[in-house]
RODO-2510 file (C-alpha; in nm, 4 decimals, decimal comma):
residues 114
     n   res          X          Y          Z
     1     m     0,0000     0,0000     0,0000
     2     n     0,1286     0,3451    -0,0932
     3     v     0,0250     0,6484     0,1158
     4     e     0,1196     0,9912    -0,0207
     5     l     0,0646     1,3606     0,0353
     6     t     0,2194     1,5736    -0,2391
     7     r     0,2109     1,9490    -0,2986
     8     f     0,1930     2,0944    -0,6507
     9     r     0,2017     2,4624    -0,7389
    10     v    -0,0706     2,6099    -0,9586
    11     k     0,0372     2,8250    -1,2524
    12     k    -0,0157     3,1981    -1,2008
    13     g    -0,3509     3,3154    -1,3310
    14     k    -0,5054     2,9670    -1,3380
    15     s    -0,7235     2,9844    -1,0250
    16     e    -1,0436     3,0062    -1,2287
    17     q    -0,9438     2,6970    -1,4284
    18     v    -0,8689     2,5179    -1,0996
    19     n    -1,2200     2,6103    -0,9821
    20     e    -1,3574     2,4613    -1,3051
    21     w    -1,1401     2,1477    -1,2661
    22     l    -1,2469     2,0780    -0,9099
    23     r    -1,6104     2,1488    -0,9964
    24     f    -1,5797     1,9050    -1,2898
    25     l    -1,4457     1,6302    -1,0612
    26     n    -1,7203     1,6883    -0,8040
    27     e    -1,9960     1,6986    -1,0661
    28     h    -1,8775     1,3721    -1,2254
    29     m    -1,7914     1,1887    -0,9050
    30     k    -1,9764     0,8709    -1,0035
    31     d    -1,7564     0,8388    -1,3144
    32     v    -1,4438     0,9511    -1,1271
    33     l    -1,4882     0,6737    -0,8714
    34     i    -1,5081     0,4146    -1,1486
    35     t    -1,1659     0,5209    -1,2805
    36     l    -1,0140     0,4761    -0,9344
    37     e    -1,0835     0,1019    -0,9483
    38     d    -0,8292     0,0411    -1,2270
    39     e    -0,5732     0,2539    -1,0439
    40     k    -0,6269     0,0551    -0,7221
    41     m    -0,6809     0,3958    -0,5644
    42     y    -0,8589     0,3480    -0,2331
    43     v    -0,8589     0,7135    -0,1257
    44     e    -0,7769     1,0245    -0,3241
    45     t    -0,8353     1,3700    -0,1825
    46     i    -0,7372     1,7102    -0,3209
    47     f    -0,6677     2,0016    -0,0867
    48     r    -0,6147     2,3629    -0,1899
    49     e    -0,4035     2,6335    -0,0247
    50     n    -0,2928     2,9901    -0,0917
    51     l     0,0447     3,0591     0,0677
    52     n     0,2607     3,3704     0,0285
    53     g     0,0903     3,4694    -0,2945
    54     d     0,1105     3,1242    -0,4531
    55     e    -0,1652     2,8689    -0,4917
    56     y    -0,1054     2,4996    -0,4266
    57     l    -0,2986     2,1784    -0,4676
    58     y    -0,2190     1,8847    -0,2409
    59     w    -0,2975     1,5267    -0,3363
    60     y    -0,3509     1,2814    -0,0521
    61     s    -0,3867     0,9227    -0,1616
    62     i    -0,3882     0,5646    -0,0456
    63     q    -0,3217     0,3305    -0,3345
    64     g    -0,2675    -0,0416    -0,3722
    65     e     0,0227    -0,1929    -0,5600
    66     g     0,0101    -0,2553    -0,9345
    67     g    -0,2668    -0,0152    -1,0315
    68     q    -0,2950     0,1469    -1,3721
    69     e    -0,1291     0,4874    -1,4104
    70     v    -0,3787     0,7648    -1,4867
    71     e    -0,1691     0,8561    -1,7929
    72     e    -0,2359     0,5082    -1,9377
    73     s    -0,6128     0,5334    -1,9026
    74     e    -0,8429     0,5618    -2,2028
    75     n    -1,1310     0,6821    -1,9842
    76     w    -1,2732     1,0215    -2,0842
    77     i    -1,2697     1,1397    -1,7215
    78     d    -0,8975     1,0711    -1,6902
    79     k    -0,8247     1,2402    -2,0214
    80     k    -1,0140     1,5526    -1,9098
    81     h    -0,8413     1,5395    -1,5698
    82     l    -0,4988     1,5280    -1,7383
    83     h    -0,5988     1,8180    -1,9651
    84     y    -0,6762     2,0313    -1,6585
    85     w    -0,3520     1,9121    -1,4977
    86     q    -0,1444     2,0290    -1,7944
    87     e    -0,3312     2,3598    -1,8036
    88     c    -0,3093     2,4340    -1,4304
    89     i    -0,0090     2,2646    -1,2666
    90     d     0,3239     2,4478    -1,2766
    91     e     0,5683     2,1850    -1,4021
    92     s     0,8642     2,4166    -1,3264
    93     f     0,7937     2,3666    -0,9538
    94     k     0,9320     2,0404    -0,8178
    95     p     0,6438     1,8620    -0,6393
    96     i     0,6983     1,8214    -0,2676
    97     d     0,6221     1,4848    -0,1077
    98     l     0,5490     1,5359     0,2586
    99     k     0,7172     1,2879     0,4897
   100     i     0,4979     1,0173     0,6413
   101     e     0,5401     0,9842     1,0151
   102     v     0,2421     0,7685     1,1126
   103     v    -0,0208     0,5773     0,9138
   104     m    -0,3317     0,4940     1,1147
   105     i    -0,5614     0,2558     0,9317
   106     p    -0,7553     0,0008     1,1384
   107     e    -0,6752    -0,3582     1,0444
   108     k    -1,0298    -0,4334     0,9245
   109     v    -1,0108    -0,1357     0,6852
   110     r    -0,6559    -0,2212     0,5753
   111     t    -0,7627    -0,5809     0,5037
   112     s    -1,0505    -0,4629     0,2831
   113     m    -0,8037    -0,2530     0,0802
   114     q    -0,6055    -0,5554    -0,0352
***
């Protein structure tokens, strides 16, 4: 199982597109959840922060081993998601993986994730 929390910087001037992106994901949640199955993605959460004049998106995820990469998907939701990613995420900023100190998942939940 892979647990991650990663920070990505949003390109300047793309806040409105980020609003549209997050609204798109929320409005199509039924279809989004279907794509997570192939990725063996058990939990995926996006957080948003404005810090010192920059905007960041944080991805928190719990994923099983051997899942499909989103870039390999032929699903229309994933293709649209990647389009927003390319439009909004500042690739010149090296993503920051926050360090895991403790993972607290009850055994009965952990077992159902395998």
